[in-house]
MDAnalysis code that builds the backbone (N, CA, C; Angstrom):
import MDAnalysis as mda
import numpy as np

u = mda.Universe.empty(744, n_residues=248, atom_resindex=np.repeat(np.arange(248), 3), trajectory=True)
u.add_TopologyAttr("name", ["N", "CA", "C"] * 248)
u.add_TopologyAttr("resid", np.arange(1, 249))
u.add_TopologyAttr("resname", ["MET", "ILE", "ASP", "PRO", "ARG", "LEU", "ALA", "THR", "VAL", "ALA", "ALA", "GLU", "HIS", "PRO", "TYR", "PRO", "LEU", "LEU", "PHE", "ALA", "THR", "VAL", "SER", "GLY", "ALA", "HIS", "LEU", "TYR", "GLY", "PHE", "PRO", "SER", "PRO", "ASP", "SER", "ASP", "TRP", "ASP", "LEU", "ARG", "GLY", "VAL", "HIS", "VAL", "LEU", "PRO", "LEU", "ARG", "ASP", "VAL", "ALA", "GLY", "LEU", "GLU", "ARG", "GLY", "ARG", "ASP", "THR", "VAL", "GLU", "ILE", "THR", "GLY", "ASP", "THR", "HIS", "GLY", "LEU", "ASP", "LEU", "ASP", "LEU", "VAL", "THR", "HIS", "ASP", "ALA", "GLU", "LYS", "PHE", "PHE", "ARG", "LEU", "MET", "LEU", "ARG", "PRO", "ASN", "GLY", "TYR", "VAL", "LEU", "GLU", "GLN", "LEU", "HIS", "SER", "PRO", "LEU", "VAL", "VAL", "VAL", "THR", "THR", "SER", "GLU", "HIS", "ALA", "GLU", "LEU", "ARG", "GLU", "ILE", "ALA", "HIS", "GLY", "CYS", "VAL", "THR", "ARG", "HIS", "HIS", "VAL", "HIS", "HIS", "TYR", "ALA", "GLY", "PHE", "ALA", "LYS", "ASN", "GLN", "ARG", "LYS", "LEU", "LEU", "ALA", "LYS", "ASP", "LEU", "PRO", "PRO", "ARG", "VAL", "LYS", "PRO", "LEU", "LEU", "TYR", "VAL", "TYR", "ARG", "VAL", "LEU", "LEU", "THR", "GLY", "ILE", "HIS", "LEU", "MET", "ARG", "THR", "GLY", "GLU", "VAL", "GLU", "ALA", "ASN", "LEU", "VAL", "ARG", "LEU", "ASN", "ASP", "VAL", "PHE", "ARG", "LEU", "PRO", "HIS", "VAL", "PRO", "ASP", "LEU", "ILE", "ALA", "ARG", "LYS", "SER", "ALA", "GLY", "ALA", "GLU", "LYS", "SER", "ARG", "LEU", "SER", "ASP", "ALA", "ASP", "LEU", "ALA", "PHE", "HIS", "ASP", "ALA", "GLU", "PHE", "ASP", "ARG", "LEU", "THR", "GLU", "VAL", "LEU", "VAL", "GLU", "SER", "GLY", "ALA", "SER", "THR", "ARG", "LEU", "PRO", "ASP", "ALA", "PRO", "SER", "ALA", "ARG", "PRO", "ALA", "LEU", "HIS", "ASP", "LEU", "LEU", "LEU", "ARG", "VAL", "ARG", "GLY", "ARG"])
u.atoms.positions = np.array([
    [79.941, -29.943, -16.674],
    [80.387, -30.835, -15.670],
    [81.315, -29.815, -14.896],
    [81.045, -30.282, -13.202],
    [81.775, -29.278, -12.417],
    [83.002, -29.737, -11.977],
    [83.954, -28.858, -12.244],
    [85.528, -29.049, -11.997],
    [85.759, -29.763, -10.789],
    [86.311, -30.614, -10.570],
    [86.392, -31.157, -9.054],
    [87.189, -30.437, -8.072],
    [87.962, -29.328, -8.637],
    [88.933, -28.323, -7.513],
    [87.736, -27.586, -6.795],
    [86.605, -27.426, -7.316],
    [85.364, -26.600, -6.567],
    [85.238, -27.045, -5.211],
    [85.093, -28.546, -5.119],
    [85.180, -29.268, -3.929],
    [86.149, -28.835, -2.928],
    [87.417, -28.722, -3.472],
    [88.462, -28.459, -2.630],
    [88.055, -26.971, -1.946],
    [87.994, -26.154, -2.760],
    [87.615, -24.874, -2.438],
    [86.404, -24.730, -1.449],
    [85.722, -25.486, -1.418],
    [84.428, -25.669, -0.655],
    [84.703, -26.155, 0.798],
    [85.631, -27.150, 0.567],
    [86.322, -27.922, 1.911],
    [86.882, -26.626, 2.796],
    [87.366, -25.774, 2.328],
    [88.418, -24.769, 2.957],
    [87.668, -23.701, 3.353],
    [86.511, -23.551, 3.181],
    [85.383, -22.492, 3.476],
    [85.446, -22.306, 5.000],
    [86.024, -21.080, 5.592],
    [85.987, -20.820, 6.967],
    [84.636, -21.440, 7.902],
    [83.615, -21.584, 7.141],
    [82.191, -21.848, 8.201],
    [81.777, -23.056, 7.448],
    [81.095, -23.870, 8.279],
    [80.301, -24.968, 7.615],
    [79.063, -24.619, 6.508],
    [79.093, -25.130, 5.449],
    [78.143, -24.731, 4.533],
    [76.808, -25.671, 4.516],
    [75.860, -24.940, 4.262],
    [74.494, -25.920, 4.068],
    [74.516, -26.029, 2.605],
    [74.969, -25.212, 1.764],
    [74.949, -25.859, 0.390],
    [76.213, -24.853, -0.272],
    [76.529, -25.354, -1.683],
    [77.257, -24.622, -2.392],
    [77.180, -25.011, -3.792],
    [76.580, -24.305, -4.755],
    [76.331, -24.627, -5.942],
    [76.986, -23.769, -7.053],
    [76.800, -23.921, -8.155],
    [77.560, -23.198, -9.349],
    [76.330, -22.383, -10.103],
    [76.778, -21.315, -10.252],
    [75.964, -20.186, -10.980],
    [76.530, -19.696, -12.100],
    [76.037, -18.661, -12.513],
    [76.851, -17.870, -13.744],
    [76.604, -18.480, -14.989],
    [77.589, -18.538, -15.876],
    [77.511, -18.883, -17.468],
    [77.189, -20.533, -17.327],
    [77.948, -20.842, -16.244],
    [77.853, -22.525, -16.279],
    [76.423, -22.937, -15.932],
    [75.709, -22.380, -15.188],
    [74.335, -23.000, -14.832],
    [73.289, -22.161, -15.739],
    [73.648, -20.901, -16.539],
    [72.710, -20.748, -17.687],
    [73.044, -21.491, -19.118],
    [73.892, -22.303, -19.208],
    [73.996, -23.250, -20.183],
    [74.817, -22.444, -21.238],
    [75.633, -21.482, -21.045],
    [76.407, -20.990, -22.209],
    [77.852, -20.580, -21.669],
    [78.816, -21.513, -20.870],
    [79.968, -20.905, -20.583],
    [80.746, -20.751, -21.657],
    [81.931, -19.961, -21.638],
    [83.038, -19.794, -22.739],
    [84.062, -20.690, -22.212],
    [85.107, -20.793, -22.878],
    [86.262, -21.881, -22.493],
    [87.022, -20.928, -21.354],
    [86.870, -19.871, -21.348],
    [87.627, -18.834, -20.338],
    [86.860, -18.539, -19.272],
    [85.466, -18.813, -19.181],
    [84.349, -18.430, -18.242],
    [85.198, -19.146, -16.781],
    [84.700, -17.778, -15.936],
    [85.448, -17.942, -14.343],
    [84.385, -19.200, -13.902],
    [84.459, -19.644, -12.474],
    [83.571, -20.485, -12.101],
    [82.984, -19.523, -10.751],
    [81.573, -19.350, -10.932],
    [80.871, -18.678, -9.962],
    [80.211, -19.515, -9.040],
    [81.005, -19.773, -7.747],
    [80.326, -20.390, -6.812],
    [79.599, -19.702, -5.631],
    [78.457, -20.291, -5.489],
    [77.483, -19.523, -4.558],
    [76.836, -20.654, -3.574],
    [76.731, -19.965, -2.165],
    [76.095, -20.665, -1.385],
    [75.508, -20.132, -0.063],
    [75.467, -20.922, 1.119],
    [75.063, -20.486, 2.370],
    [76.171, -21.149, 3.282],
    [76.619, -20.218, 4.189],
    [77.130, -20.764, 5.398],
    [76.536, -20.586, 6.567],
    [76.818, -21.008, 7.935],
    [76.152, -21.120, 9.084],
    [77.174, -20.405, 9.945],
    [76.977, -19.351, 10.392],
    [77.882, -19.028, 11.696],
    [77.297, -19.544, 12.972],
    [78.417, -19.838, 13.657],
    [78.019, -20.447, 14.842],
    [77.554, -19.637, 15.967],
    [76.783, -20.000, 16.966],
    [76.212, -19.180, 17.518],
    [76.942, -18.018, 18.556],
    [78.227, -18.286, 18.719],
    [78.959, -17.342, 19.577],
    [79.047, -16.223, 18.347],
    [79.111, -16.445, 17.185],
    [79.409, -15.308, 16.335],
    [78.104, -14.345, 15.732],
    [77.114, -14.987, 16.484],
    [75.874, -14.010, 16.256],
    [75.275, -13.576, 17.647],
    [75.549, -14.126, 18.534],
    [74.983, -13.794, 20.062],
    [75.857, -12.795, 20.644],
    [77.168, -12.923, 20.433],
    [77.894, -12.047, 21.241],
    [78.152, -10.648, 20.415],
    [79.441, -9.874, 21.022],
    [79.628, -8.491, 20.546],
    [80.357, -8.651, 19.204],
    [81.104, -9.843, 19.202],
    [82.233, -9.974, 17.788],
    [81.141, -10.593, 16.838],
    [80.688, -10.030, 15.739],
    [79.864, -10.638, 14.762],
    [80.762, -11.460, 13.863],
    [80.243, -12.467, 13.280],
    [80.913, -13.218, 12.162],
    [80.759, -12.509, 10.981],
    [81.233, -13.237, 9.781],
    [81.183, -12.670, 8.561],
    [79.751, -13.055, 8.124],
    [78.717, -12.288, 7.670],
    [77.464, -12.240, 6.975],
    [77.949, -12.880, 5.663],
    [78.947, -12.290, 4.827],
    [79.211, -12.494, 3.585],
    [80.784, -12.950, 3.845],
    [80.795, -14.071, 2.785],
    [82.152, -14.332, 2.576],
    [82.611, -14.268, 0.943],
    [83.492, -13.796, 0.410],
    [83.817, -13.516, -0.691],
    [85.454, -13.839, -0.976],
    [85.502, -14.677, -2.274],
    [86.818, -14.894, -2.563],
    [86.726, -14.652, -4.253],
    [87.697, -14.013, -4.572],
    [87.920, -13.962, -6.292],
    [89.419, -13.953, -6.585],
    [89.461, -14.572, -7.647],
    [90.684, -14.693, -8.419],
    [91.249, -16.059, -8.747],
    [92.574, -16.289, -8.686],
    [92.991, -17.623, -9.056],
    [92.952, -18.376, -7.811],
    [92.326, -19.226, -7.600],
    [92.387, -19.941, -6.298],
    [92.173, -21.471, -6.779],
    [93.536, -22.333, -6.606],
    [93.584, -23.775, -7.011],
    [93.623, -23.904, -8.180],
    [94.242, -22.882, -8.931],
    [94.387, -23.089, -10.196],
    [92.961, -22.531, -11.220],
    [91.836, -22.178, -10.466],
    [90.657, -21.899, -11.069],
    [90.433, -20.383, -11.207],
    [89.909, -19.997, -11.944],
    [89.379, -18.427, -12.161],
    [88.079, -18.346, -11.220],
    [88.116, -17.932, -9.889],
    [87.148, -18.191, -9.117],
    [86.192, -16.978, -8.645],
    [85.039, -16.912, -8.443],
    [84.247, -16.031, -8.277],
    [83.478, -16.549, -6.949],
    [83.695, -16.513, -5.675],
    [82.628, -17.341, -4.788],
    [82.318, -16.417, -3.826],
    [80.833, -16.282, -3.636],
    [80.252, -15.454, -2.389],
    [79.160, -16.384, -1.981],
    [79.311, -16.624, -0.280],
    [78.293, -17.075, 0.187],
    [77.793, -16.424, 1.354],
    [76.484, -16.446, 1.874],
    [75.919, -15.795, 2.849],
    [75.673, -16.625, 4.016],
    [75.480, -15.953, 5.100],
    [75.094, -16.525, 6.292],
    [73.690, -16.892, 6.122],
    [73.399, -17.906, 6.814],
    [71.995, -18.662, 6.538],
    [71.033, -17.183, 6.954],
    [70.897, -16.484, 8.166],
    [69.928, -15.386, 8.155],
    [69.675, -14.628, 7.076],
    [71.202, -14.360, 6.587],
    [70.746, -12.932, 5.435],
    [70.593, -13.650, 4.410],
    [70.712, -14.750, 3.987],
    [70.320, -15.504, 2.852],
    [68.740, -15.919, 2.826],
    [68.172, -16.280, 4.170],
    [66.765, -16.734, 4.224],
    [66.299, -15.099, 4.073],
    [66.671, -14.224, 4.604],
    [65.908, -12.809, 4.756],
    [65.751, -12.420, 3.082],
    [66.888, -13.044, 2.305],
    [66.985, -12.316, 0.915],
    [65.542, -13.330, 0.284],
    [65.612, -14.730, 0.750],
    [64.653, -15.412, 0.203],
    [62.992, -14.825, 0.439],
    [62.966, -14.144, 1.488],
    [61.473, -13.609, 1.581],
    [61.341, -12.283, 0.672],
    [62.304, -11.823, -0.171],
    [62.239, -10.653, -0.877],
    [61.975, -11.300, -2.471],
    [61.474, -10.290, -3.280],
    [61.287, -10.846, -4.692],
    [62.612, -11.007, -5.198],
    [63.475, -11.892, -4.774],
    [65.014, -11.837, -5.138],
    [65.179, -13.333, -5.974],
    [65.013, -13.050, -7.189],
    [64.997, -14.466, -8.022],
    [66.558, -15.268, -8.037],
    [67.599, -13.960, -7.807],
    [69.038, -14.396, -7.860],
    [68.999, -15.585, -6.808],
    [68.875, -15.306, -5.654],
    [68.937, -16.390, -4.776],
    [68.112, -17.605, -4.839],
    [67.263, -17.628, -5.562],
    [66.226, -18.878, -5.507],
    [66.867, -19.712, -6.878],
    [67.805, -18.992, -7.785],
    [68.636, -19.716, -8.931],
    [69.803, -20.360, -8.234],
    [70.201, -19.666, -7.309],
    [71.416, -20.358, -6.536],
    [70.990, -21.681, -5.902],
    [69.928, -21.299, -5.173],
    [69.310, -22.688, -4.285],
    [68.925, -23.707, -5.123],
    [68.389, -23.675, -6.396],
    [67.921, -24.656, -7.285],
    [68.755, -25.001, -8.349],
    [69.971, -24.578, -8.237],
    [70.997, -24.987, -9.127],
    [71.430, -26.132, -9.094],
    [71.241, -27.203, -10.390],
    [71.403, -28.222, -10.538],
    [72.948, -28.995, -10.279],
    [73.836, -27.797, -10.543],
    [75.173, -27.831, -10.029],
    [75.465, -27.716, -8.992],
    [75.566, -28.907, -8.224],
    [75.650, -28.888, -6.768],
    [77.043, -29.463, -6.270],
    [77.787, -28.602, -5.646],
    [79.048, -29.008, -4.962],
    [79.249, -29.518, -3.552],
    [78.020, -28.902, -2.666],
    [78.071, -29.328, -1.417],
    [76.407, -29.157, -1.121],
    [76.032, -30.278, -0.678],
    [74.782, -30.484, -0.297],
    [74.702, -31.039, 1.406],
    [73.406, -30.397, 1.806],
    [72.816, -31.336, 3.048],
    [71.645, -31.634, 3.125],
    [71.359, -32.057, 4.088],
    [69.672, -32.433, 4.218],
    [68.921, -31.172, 4.477],
    [69.544, -29.972, 5.046],
    [68.791, -29.018, 5.197],
    [68.643, -28.309, 3.858],
    [69.927, -28.693, 2.746],
    [69.562, -27.835, 1.409],
    [68.289, -28.448, 0.730],
    [68.243, -29.618, 0.987],
    [67.172, -30.262, 0.321],
    [65.756, -29.796, 1.211],
    [65.779, -29.505, 2.231],
    [64.385, -28.995, 3.102],
    [64.250, -27.440, 2.557],
    [65.400, -26.914, 2.418],
    [65.511, -25.172, 2.063],
    [64.685, -25.392, 0.407],
    [65.241, -26.177, -0.258],
    [64.336, -26.159, -1.677],
    [62.983, -26.380, -1.614],
    [62.354, -27.058, -0.678],
    [61.098, -27.332, -0.391],
    [60.158, -26.147, -0.161],
    [60.983, -25.667, 1.110],
    [60.335, -24.374, 1.910],
    [60.557, -23.255, 0.696],
    [61.341, -23.123, -0.296],
    [61.388, -21.892, -1.065],
    [60.270, -21.895, -1.997],
    [59.403, -22.903, -2.271],
    [58.307, -22.888, -2.849],
    [57.107, -21.595, -2.178],
    [57.327, -21.594, -0.889],
    [56.530, -20.654, -0.346],
    [57.103, -19.294, -0.557],
    [58.108, -19.192, -0.910],
    [59.067, -17.847, -1.263],
    [58.518, -17.137, -2.546],
    [58.097, -17.759, -3.563],
    [57.915, -17.221, -4.872],
    [56.564, -16.677, -4.904],
    [56.724, -15.415, -5.520],
    [55.373, -14.606, -5.648],
    [54.910, -13.626, -6.687],
    [54.243, -13.340, -6.907],
    [53.915, -12.377, -8.229],
    [55.032, -11.135, -8.360],
    [55.593, -10.896, -7.312],
    [56.294, -9.679, -7.233],
    [57.904, -10.082, -7.817],
    [58.213, -11.180, -8.173],
    [59.543, -11.494, -8.715],
    [59.519, -11.068, -10.154],
    [58.249, -10.683, -10.439],
    [58.560, -10.304, -11.859],
    [59.185, -8.771, -12.023],
    [59.288, -8.157, -10.906],
    [59.727, -6.969, -11.131],
    [61.431, -7.101, -11.058],
    [61.660, -8.303, -10.183],
    [63.120, -8.526, -10.185],
    [63.767, -8.887, -11.720],
    [62.778, -9.466, -12.514],
    [63.386, -9.909, -13.726],
    [63.270, -8.945, -14.827],
    [62.113, -7.985, -14.550],
    [62.245, -7.007, -15.438],
    [63.206, -6.041, -15.127],
    [63.631, -5.587, -13.933],
    [64.682, -4.762, -13.731],
    [66.047, -5.269, -14.120],
    [66.204, -6.594, -13.889],
    [67.180, -7.241, -14.206],
    [67.643, -6.925, -15.902],
    [66.589, -7.401, -16.482],
    [66.706, -7.292, -18.004],
    [66.939, -5.878, -18.352],
    [66.417, -5.016, -17.828],
    [66.676, -3.412, -18.324],
    [67.829, -3.069, -18.045],
    [68.855, -3.581, -16.940],
    [70.084, -3.272, -16.624],
    [71.031, -3.978, -17.626],
    [70.597, -5.097, -18.013],
    [71.385, -5.846, -19.065],
    [71.362, -5.250, -20.404],
    [70.290, -4.650, -20.710],
    [69.933, -3.999, -22.025],
    [70.832, -2.809, -22.195],
    [70.918, -2.113, -20.856],
    [71.930, -0.873, -20.928],
    [73.337, -1.353, -20.883],
    [73.736, -2.333, -20.604],
    [75.067, -2.917, -20.550],
    [75.380, -3.312, -21.983],
    [74.538, -3.622, -22.690],
    [74.739, -4.067, -24.022],
    [74.724, -2.996, -25.122],
    [74.142, -1.906, -24.803],
    [73.889, -0.576, -25.256],
    [75.495, -0.096, -25.336],
    [76.013, -0.318, -24.363],
    [77.421, 0.456, -24.350],
    [78.390, 0.130, -25.249],
    [78.260, -1.426, -25.446],
    [79.334, -1.919, -26.319],
    [79.025, -1.956, -27.926],
    [79.613, -1.610, -28.759],
    [79.402, -1.569, -30.164],
    [80.858, -2.126, -30.968],
    [81.096, -3.232, -31.690],
    [79.926, -4.337, -31.869],
    [79.483, -4.968, -30.290],
    [78.201, -5.632, -30.352],
    [77.851, -6.055, -28.862],
    [78.806, -7.481, -28.681],
    [78.514, -7.358, -27.414],
    [79.283, -8.685, -26.938],
    [78.320, -9.636, -26.961],
    [78.440, -11.156, -27.074],
    [77.783, -12.047, -27.225],
    [76.956, -12.393, -25.994],
    [77.645, -12.098, -24.836],
    [77.453, -12.619, -23.050],
    [76.212, -11.671, -22.942],
    [76.194, -10.419, -22.871],
    [74.825, -9.472, -22.595],
    [73.852, -9.755, -23.505],
    [73.853, -10.218, -24.676],
    [72.629, -10.466, -25.462],
    [71.886, -11.763, -24.500],
    [73.010, -13.054, -24.613],
    [72.450, -13.992, -24.060],
    [71.819, -13.658, -22.584],
    [72.533, -12.775, -21.641],
    [71.943, -12.525, -20.522],
    [70.355, -11.944, -20.422],
    [70.273, -11.216, -21.413],
    [69.027, -10.696, -21.533],
    [67.857, -11.587, -21.815],
    [68.080, -12.340, -22.836],
    [67.182, -13.397, -23.052],
    [66.897, -14.510, -22.058],
    [68.177, -14.986, -21.346],
    [68.245, -15.762, -20.050],
    [67.162, -15.386, -19.066],
    [67.255, -13.810, -18.742],
    [66.548, -13.037, -17.578],
    [65.037, -13.201, -17.993],
    [64.734, -12.522, -19.133],
    [63.304, -12.336, -19.616],
    [62.851, -13.832, -19.358],
    [63.412, -14.621, -20.375],
    [62.719, -16.390, -20.344],
    [62.736, -16.878, -19.063],
    [63.713, -16.658, -17.890],
    [63.371, -17.294, -16.430],
    [62.392, -16.698, -15.947],
    [62.073, -15.082, -15.913],
    [60.953, -14.522, -15.369],
    [59.626, -14.931, -15.970],
    [59.588, -14.952, -17.174],
    [58.084, -15.465, -17.912],
    [57.793, -16.826, -17.434],
    [58.616, -17.814, -17.499],
    [58.673, -19.326, -16.784],
    [58.189, -19.381, -15.520],
    [58.915, -18.275, -14.743],
    [58.264, -18.390, -13.434],
    [57.251, -17.822, -12.840],
    [56.583, -16.785, -13.781],
    [55.285, -16.169, -13.731],
    [54.123, -17.269, -14.106],
    [54.477, -17.969, -15.114],
    [53.567, -19.098, -15.636],
    [53.704, -20.415, -14.911],
    [54.966, -20.673, -14.223],
    [54.914, -21.927, -13.667],
    [55.146, -21.986, -12.114],
    [55.576, -21.080, -11.641],
    [56.159, -21.122, -10.210],
    [57.580, -21.716, -10.239],
    [58.177, -22.299, -11.094],
    [59.447, -23.256, -11.017],
    [60.590, -22.274, -11.660],
    [61.525, -22.267, -10.877],
    [62.829, -21.502, -11.209],
    [63.672, -22.151, -12.414],
    [63.696, -21.674, -13.313],
    [64.793, -22.623, -14.396],
    [65.661, -21.456, -15.115],
    [66.642, -21.370, -14.583],
    [67.868, -20.349, -15.157],
    [68.660, -20.681, -16.347],
    [68.585, -21.884, -16.823],
    [69.254, -22.814, -17.828],
    [68.653, -22.333, -19.149],
    [69.509, -21.502, -20.138],
    [68.684, -21.097, -21.373],
    [68.530, -21.991, -22.157],
    [69.316, -23.187, -22.273],
    [69.194, -24.213, -23.268],
    [67.727, -24.718, -23.061],
    [67.431, -25.230, -21.674],
    [66.178, -26.004, -21.264],
    [65.189, -24.914, -21.461],
    [65.286, -23.646, -21.071],
    [64.233, -22.688, -21.485],
    [63.918, -22.573, -22.880],
    [64.937, -22.494, -23.812],
    [64.753, -22.483, -25.119],
    [63.816, -23.695, -25.547],
    [63.786, -24.664, -25.022],
    [63.280, -26.123, -25.271],
    [61.902, -25.602, -25.290],
    [61.325, -24.884, -24.445],
    [59.935, -24.254, -24.222],
    [59.622, -23.076, -25.038],
    [60.422, -22.183, -25.253],
    [59.898, -20.956, -25.931],
    [60.588, -21.083, -27.442],
    [61.524, -21.726, -27.782],
    [61.879, -22.106, -29.150],
    [62.158, -21.083, -29.767],
    [62.911, -20.179, -29.345],
    [63.196, -19.037, -30.233],
    [64.316, -19.392, -31.063],
    [64.542, -19.366, -32.551],
    [65.053, -19.847, -33.315],
    [66.594, -19.330, -33.463],
    [66.852, -18.181, -32.921],
    [67.837, -17.430, -33.185],
    [68.826, -17.788, -31.948],
    [68.397, -18.223, -30.695],
    [69.117, -18.384, -29.581],
    [70.071, -19.618, -29.477],
    [69.837, -20.586, -30.185],
    [70.725, -21.757, -30.347],
    [72.145, -21.095, -30.778],
    [72.066, -20.260, -31.862],
    [73.624, -20.148, -32.616],
    [74.123, -19.102, -31.686],
    [73.482, -18.285, -30.746],
    [74.053, -17.331, -29.907],
    [74.783, -18.089, -29.082],
    [74.087, -18.981, -28.321],
    [74.731, -19.870, -27.367],
    [75.844, -20.531, -27.990],
    [75.738, -21.022, -29.046],
    [77.144, -21.649, -29.912],
    [78.024, -20.888, -29.927],
    [77.972, -19.648, -30.534],
    [79.062, -18.707, -30.410],
    [79.675, -18.432, -29.136],
    [78.964, -18.253, -28.159],
    [79.429, -17.741, -26.812],
    [80.130, -19.195, -26.313],
    [79.516, -20.365, -26.687],
    [80.215, -21.639, -25.942],
    [81.550, -21.830, -26.672],
    [81.928, -21.355, -27.909],
    [82.966, -21.996, -28.615],
    [83.878, -20.657, -28.605],
    [83.372, -19.534, -28.242],
    [84.423, -18.187, -28.231],
    [84.861, -17.753, -26.913],
    [85.450, -16.601, -26.985],
    [86.004, -16.186, -25.692],
    [84.849, -15.477, -24.946],
    [85.182, -15.103, -23.755],
    [84.199, -14.538, -22.758],
    [83.618, -13.361, -23.139],
    [84.629, -12.660, -23.741],
    [84.358, -11.365, -24.204],
    [84.220, -10.914, -25.664],
    [83.943, -12.167, -26.269],
    [83.606, -12.150, -28.124],
    [82.612, -11.242, -28.467],
    [82.702, -10.707, -29.496],
    [81.475, -9.444, -29.976],
    [81.122, -10.394, -31.347],
    [80.042, -9.431, -31.564],
    [79.197, -10.102, -32.795],
    [79.171, -8.870, -33.946],
    [80.000, -8.922, -34.713],
    [79.972, -8.044, -35.467],
    [78.706, -8.036, -36.536],
    [78.286, -9.130, -36.676],
    [77.045, -9.206, -37.544],
    [75.645, -9.309, -37.024],
    [75.746, -8.678, -35.521],
    [74.360, -8.549, -34.767],
    [73.520, -7.758, -35.297],
    [72.296, -8.211, -35.585],
    [71.216, -7.340, -36.049],
    [70.517, -6.587, -34.773],
    [71.018, -5.500, -34.294],
    [70.460, -5.040, -32.699],
    [69.131, -4.338, -33.107],
    [68.930, -4.176, -34.169],
    [67.151, -3.634, -34.248],
    [66.438, -5.103, -33.885],
    [66.745, -6.214, -34.823],
    [66.186, -7.493, -34.342],
    [66.072, -7.835, -33.021],
    [67.158, -7.755, -32.163],
    [67.140, -8.167, -31.050],
    [66.288, -7.107, -30.041],
    [66.563, -6.046, -30.366],
    [65.776, -4.934, -29.432],
    [64.392, -5.340, -29.663],
    [64.082, -5.460, -30.856],
    [62.480, -5.721, -31.045],
    [61.927, -6.895, -30.213],
    [63.049, -7.968, -30.217],
    [62.658, -9.469, -29.328],
    [62.666, -8.940, -28.019],
    [63.445, -8.214, -27.391],
    [63.383, -7.821, -26.182],
    [62.338, -7.134, -25.664],
    [61.840, -6.035, -26.513],
    [60.443, -5.631, -26.111],
    [59.412, -6.046, -26.333],
    [59.525, -7.261, -27.085],
    [58.251, -7.916, -27.438],
    [58.374, -9.087, -26.030],
    [59.294, -9.699, -25.571],
    [59.459, -10.602, -24.385],
    [59.274, -9.771, -22.826],
    [59.769, -8.465, -23.032],
    [59.456, -7.725, -21.615],
    [57.617, -7.349, -21.870],
    [57.325, -7.434, -22.721],
    [55.611, -7.157, -22.631],
    [55.182, -8.697, -22.405],
    [55.743, -9.739, -22.594],
    [55.266, -11.050, -22.280],
    [55.655, -11.116, -20.903],
    [56.554, -10.811, -20.425],
    [57.050, -10.921, -19.122],
    [55.767, -10.007, -18.172],
    [55.733, -8.913, -18.600],
    [54.651, -7.872, -17.511],
    [53.278, -8.527, -17.533],
    [52.826, -9.148, -18.837],
    [51.595, -9.674, -18.811],
    [51.292, -10.977, -18.247],
    [52.524, -11.692, -18.188],
    [52.576, -13.122, -17.336],
    [52.438, -12.607, -15.885],
    [53.220, -11.306, -15.429],
    [53.118, -11.285, -14.061],
    [51.662, -10.774, -13.747],
    [51.292, -10.109, -14.422],
    [49.695, -9.527, -14.360],
    [48.809, -10.552, -14.209],
    [49.068, -11.508, -14.806],
    [48.033, -12.980, -14.935],
    [48.399, -14.208, -14.102],
    [49.701, -13.958, -13.417],
    [49.896, -14.977, -12.679],
    [48.981, -15.559, -11.684],
    [49.076, -16.500, -11.064],
    [48.097, -17.307, -9.781],
    [49.260, -17.130, -8.714],
    [50.605, -16.694, -8.833],
    [51.345, -16.739, -7.882],
    [50.767, -16.011, -6.707],
    [51.045, -16.412, -5.455],
    [50.544, -15.348, -4.561],
    [51.356, -14.019, -4.188],
    [50.386, -13.095, -3.524],
    [51.114, -11.786, -3.445],
    [52.195, -11.590, -2.441],
    [52.088, -12.436, -1.427],
    [53.223, -12.323, -0.405],
    [53.838, -13.808, -0.015],
    [55.096, -14.036, 0.549],
    [55.557, -15.393, 0.725],
    [54.904, -15.915, 1.900],
    [54.737, -17.172, 2.095],
    [54.253, -17.927, 3.453],
    [55.173, -18.545, 4.077],
    [56.565, -18.565, 3.305],
    [57.532, -19.459, 4.148],
    [58.454, -18.776, 5.443],
    [57.690, -17.751, 5.757],
    [58.560, -17.159, 6.887],
    [58.673, -17.853, 8.160],
    [57.537, -18.461, 8.734],
    [57.972, -19.412, 9.971],
    [58.647, -20.872, 9.586],
    [58.614, -21.306, 8.235],
    [59.620, -22.352, 8.182],
    [60.787, -21.884, 8.273],
    [61.397, -20.973, 7.803],
    [62.728, -20.302, 7.470],
    [62.995, -20.141, 8.983],
    [62.241, -19.521, 9.596],
    [62.719, -19.022, 11.217],
    [63.044, -20.337, 11.856],
    [61.905, -21.519, 11.916],
    [62.396, -22.861, 12.371],
    [63.620, -23.402, 11.785],
    [64.057, -23.336, 10.714],
    [65.106, -23.737, 10.093],
    [66.340, -23.161, 10.562],
    [66.268, -21.906, 10.868],
    [67.359, -21.330, 11.026],
    [67.696, -21.469, 12.423],
    [66.828, -21.433, 13.501],
    [67.086, -22.077, 14.990],
    [67.765, -23.462, 14.657],
    [67.510, -24.154, 13.879],
    [67.825, -25.236, 14.092],
    [69.380, -25.771, 13.621],
    [69.550, -25.111, 12.532],
    [70.938, -25.013, 12.032],
    [72.071, -24.270, 12.954],
    [71.639, -23.323, 13.442],
    [72.368, -22.564, 14.409],
    [72.760, -23.260, 15.841],
    [71.508, -24.233, 16.267],
    [71.830, -25.196, 17.193],
    [72.714, -26.454, 17.272],
    [72.923, -26.760, 15.995],
    [73.362, -28.036, 15.887],
    [74.965, -28.084, 16.115],
])
């Protein structure tokens, strides 16, 4: 469920919002009772803030206690976000397609359709690199925390699923309905019932390392065999949408 106070936060944004969605652990399907709220989205700078000498804020960030919420808000101006969509950046596509919607518009729905033309075979590098970094974070803490363990699984499965289907799915619970890894539900249950920084004293790191190696190989193989295109085709449609939202 989405905390209703997020709508108040969004209403106080300094610029009009194209959309705002919930990301992070709530989107991934394993929030802890003390998880913060990751609010992500796209704002639209008025024409005077992009055409004149005084540039508006390409990125707006708010962190900390806001309306009693532990909040981490990040929004990008439409131009910046659209350019990120044209790169192999799975993170922005996950935000765009998040089903946890706080603010939406007709342009949000249009952007989701356009985004199909942004997915390419090169997104495999985003997810492989992201998983590698998460494994490094995991190795720094002994005994390991539950959160980075789940993040590695989430990232690898999202990447494999994207390469195989072209669909963006960031929720580990739904992903595991497809992949059926028997150890994942227990990890999710521990994370969801415990504190954000809870640890696993009985974690079999050798087992998880072997699983990560196996899934990384599957991700690379899925990227090599995918039918996704080599380059995005959405640039003209994004250009047209940007002109329209700037002029409204």
